[in-house]
N, C-alpha and C positions, 0 to 999 in steps of 0.2 A: 504493500500500500504506499502511496506517496506522503512523503512527510511534509506538512504544511505548517509554516511557521507563524505563531501567534505570541506576541510578545507581552510580558507581565514586568511591571516596573516595580520594584521592590526596594524601599529605603528606610532604615531605621532612625534617621535623623534627617534634619533638613539638609540636604546635599545639593548645592549648586555646582561646584567644581571641586573634584577631589583627586587625590594622589592616587595612582593606580597600582602601584608597585607591580608585583610580577604578572598582574593581569594583562599588562602592556605586551606580553610575550604573544598573545593572541593575535595582535595584529602583525608581530614579525612573523608568526607561521602564515598568516594570511598571505602576505607579500611574498614569502618563499614559495608558497603553491601556486600563487599567480604567476610568477615569474618563472617556475620550474614545475609545472602541472603534472601531479602523478595520481593515479586512480586505480582502484581494483588490488590486485596483486603486485602493481608496479612498486618499486623501490627507489627509483631515481639514479641519478648520478652518484659517485662516491666522493666524498670530501675528505681532504687531508688535514688533521689536526696540526697548527702551527704552534711555534713556541709560545707566543702570547696565551694562546688558550690553554697550554700546559701550566704555565706559569699561574694563570687565574684561577686553575683547579685547586690551588694551595691556599687561596684566600680563605680563611677560617670564618670570618664574618659575613661571608656570602654564600648563597646557594649555589652549588657549582656541580659539574659533572666531571667525574674523575677520568680524565683522558690524558692522553701522552702525545708529543710530537712525533710524527711520522704514522700514527695510527689513521685508518681509514674506515669511514662509516658511511652507509648510504644515506641519502637525504632522508629517507623515512626514519632511520636511526638516530639521525641528528635531532629531528622533529620530536621523536621521543626523549631524547636527552634535555631537549627544550622545555617540553611541556609536563612530563611527568614527575622528574626530580626538579623541574625549574631550574635548569644550569643558567646561569649568568653567563658563563663563558661560553656554552653552546649558543647563545643568543649573540653574542658579538662575533663569535667565529663564522656563523650562518650570514651575519651581516657583511663581514668582509668578503666572504665567498659570493654572494649574490651581487655586491655593488662596489667592490673593490676597498672602499672605507665605511667605517660606520656612519660618518657624517652623510655621505650619500645614501646610505640606507635609511637613515632617519628620515631624509627628505622625503624618499619613497613612501615610507609609512605615513607622512602627513599628507602626501598627495593622495594616497588610498584612502584616508580618512575623509579627506575633502569629497573624492568621488562617491562615498558612501552616505554623504549628507551628515557626516559627524561634525557639525558646525562649532562645538564646544570642546573640541579635543585638540591637544598639542603633545606630541611625542618628542622627547629630548634624547632618548637613548633607547637601544633596541631591547633592554632587559627590563626596565622599569625601575630601577635601582634609583634613579635620580628623583627626588621629590618635584622636579619641575615637569614630569610626565603626568599630565592631569586629563580629566576627562569627566563625564557625567554617566549616569546610568542609563539615560535614553540614548545617549551616543554608543555605549558599549552593546546595547541591545541590536542597534543596527549591524554591528560588527559580527556579533553572535549569530545573528539569522544569515548573514552571507557565508561566515567560515564554516558553519555547521552543513553548508551545502556538499562540501567536500567529504566523500566516504573515507578516505584516508585518515584525514583529519579527525572525524568521528571516532573511528578506531581507536585512535591514539589516545585521546583525552577520555575515553570510556574505560581505559585499562587502569586497573587497580596496582598491579605488580607485574613485572615482566624481568627478562634478562636480555643482554645484548652482547654478543659475543666481543670480547676485548674489555668489558667493564667487570670488574673483580666480584662485584656483588650485585644483588638484585636492585632494581631500582622501583621505588614505592610511590604512588600517588598521594600527596598531602590530602587529596579529597576522598579517600578511599572509605571513609565513614558513609559519606552520601552515595558513593558508587556502589555500595553494597546493597542499596535499597531497591526495590522493585521498580524498573522503569526510569531510573535516574542516570544522567549521563555526566560528562564532564561540564565544565569546560576548563577553568584555570582558577586556582588559588592566587591569592596575593597579600603580602602582609609587610609592613614596614611600620616604623615608629609614627611617622606622619599619617600613613595611610590607614593604620589599624588593620584590622581584618576584613578582606574582600573575598568574594567567590561568585564568579560568573558562571552560571550553571545552565543545564538544560534537562528537561524531563519529557516523558511520553505520556499521552493520555490515550485512550480508546473512545472515539466519538463516531457515532454511526457506522461501526464497522473498520473505520479507518484509523490508523496511528497518527496522532497529531502532536508535533513538538511544541513544548513551551520553553521559552528561554527567560531567564530572569538573572537579576544581580542583587547581592547584598553588598555595600560600601561603607566602610568606616565604623565597622564594630570596634568600640574603644573600651568598653566597660569591663576590662580585666586588667590584673596585676601586670603580667608578661605578655610578650608578644605573641608566643605560640597560643596561649589561651584567648588572646584576642582573634586569631584565625579560627579557632576551635568554635569561638562563639559566633562567628559569621557562619560557619559550616551548619551549627546547630539551628541558628535563625532561618537559614536557608532550606533545611529539611523540614521545618513546620509549614514555611510557605509553600514548598513544593508539594507535599502532602495536601495541603489544601487546595492548592490549584488543580492537581490532578483529579480531586474528588468533585470540584466544583465545575470543571469546564464542561460546556454542554453546547447544543447547537439550537438554533430557532430560525425559521422561516421568516425572513426579512421581506422578501418580494414573492408573492404568489402569482401562480400561472393565471394570466387573464387581468391581472392589475393594470390599471392605466398608470404609467410611470413618466410620461411626457406627451409631447406633441410635436407636429411639424408645422412650422410657421411659414406661411407662404409669403411673408414680407407686405401683405397688403390686409392684414386683419382676419384672414382665414387660418383656421387651426383644427389639424386632424389628429385624433387621439392615437397613441402608440401603445401597444400592451406588451407584457413579458409572456414570452412563451413557455415558460418553465418555472418551476419554484427555485428560489435561491435562498441557500441558507448561510448564516453566518454561524461561525464556531468561536466561542469565547466563554465569559463569565456575565453572571447578572449586572446589568447596568453598564456594560460594554458599548459604546457608540461606534458605529461603523459608517464610512463614507459609502454614498450612493452616487454613481457617476452615470451619465448616458451620453453616448455620442453616435457617429454614425458609421463606427467599424470600419472606417477605411474606405467606405463606398461612396460614391456621389448620389445623392438623393435624387430619385427619377422626377420627371416632370408630371407624370400620372401613374398611378397603380392601383392594384386592387386590394380590397380587404384581405389581410392574412400575410400580404407580400412582407418580407423581412426588410427592413430599411435601417437598422441600427443593432447596438447592444446596450444593455445596462449591466452594471458591475458594482460589486459591493466589495468592499475591504480593500486592501493595497498589499505591494509586495508578494511573496510567496502565499499569502493566504487570500489572494484576490479570486474571486469567482464570477462568471459572466453568463449571461444568457441573451439570445437574439431578441430584439423586439420587433413587432409587426404592427402594420395598420390595423386599426379597430374598424374602419371603413374605407371605402374608395377614396384615393387622394384626387382630387381635380388638378388641372393644370396651373401651377403655382406661379408668382410672379417673381421677379428677380430677387436675390438674396434669402431664397429658401434655407432654412435651417431646422436642425432637431435640437429641441431643449428638454430639461428636464422639469418636471413639475415642482413648484415651490423654490 
């Protein structure tokens, strides 16, 4: 069944702009997979570990991947080292591999954010270590919906524990408490003194026989004494919201077959009603508002047509959750004047 994204914005404080910490690695992965796409069983090209990445693996105050100069890992394995143990040195190595310098890669991150409509986000490093890398929950959900379309990425962030040849020990996901729950996926944890505990997450719910993906985020969990406990607090908050979201998601018919949804205006005061040709359902939670739009569906409106002829389409929702249906004339359309157009009621 197709996975259709509906976003749920979760905050536990008034957050306008917040430090991302390692949640920033989600954009690093997005840019890497955009520039070097892999899917299915593909593993991608091999990446050679340089001296800088080895030296940075020994920085005790950072989250790192234990890699050594000269080792080679596939793109998929490097993404695992980026997203599962949250290796800061893996993020920087991937940045240099993709764009030659970290600064050039950061520009790519910001350009990608702009393309996704993330208007309140600034990336200043590929790992999220810098407190100047900031975003909002709304922006991060835009990224989550986009990156979770990639099956390789989904498999990686849904992993609780794994092994990689050349790495001495198992690598474990900091989000394994949530991942072990039914229908819960990644996406990325993040924690730092300024950020507190953050978790960008995904979960599945079954609605009308289809699996629907929910994405959400908890940012700025601070009410704990030590940093690790702040991250655990963000995970615990998220679990409660995930379970409520899974239980509460439902569907409702927003537009019924035969409903008058708009009209054709002939420019001279004449109007001919158009109707939906099938039911349209929206998926979400009680109180959710959905966008309804109507257009000509890319077709030129005819000068005359019979009742029942298709003249456009009506849509509800947006992005991956958008659903559409053709609209047809309710009665015969007489010869219109210049400037005929189709418009939605209201």
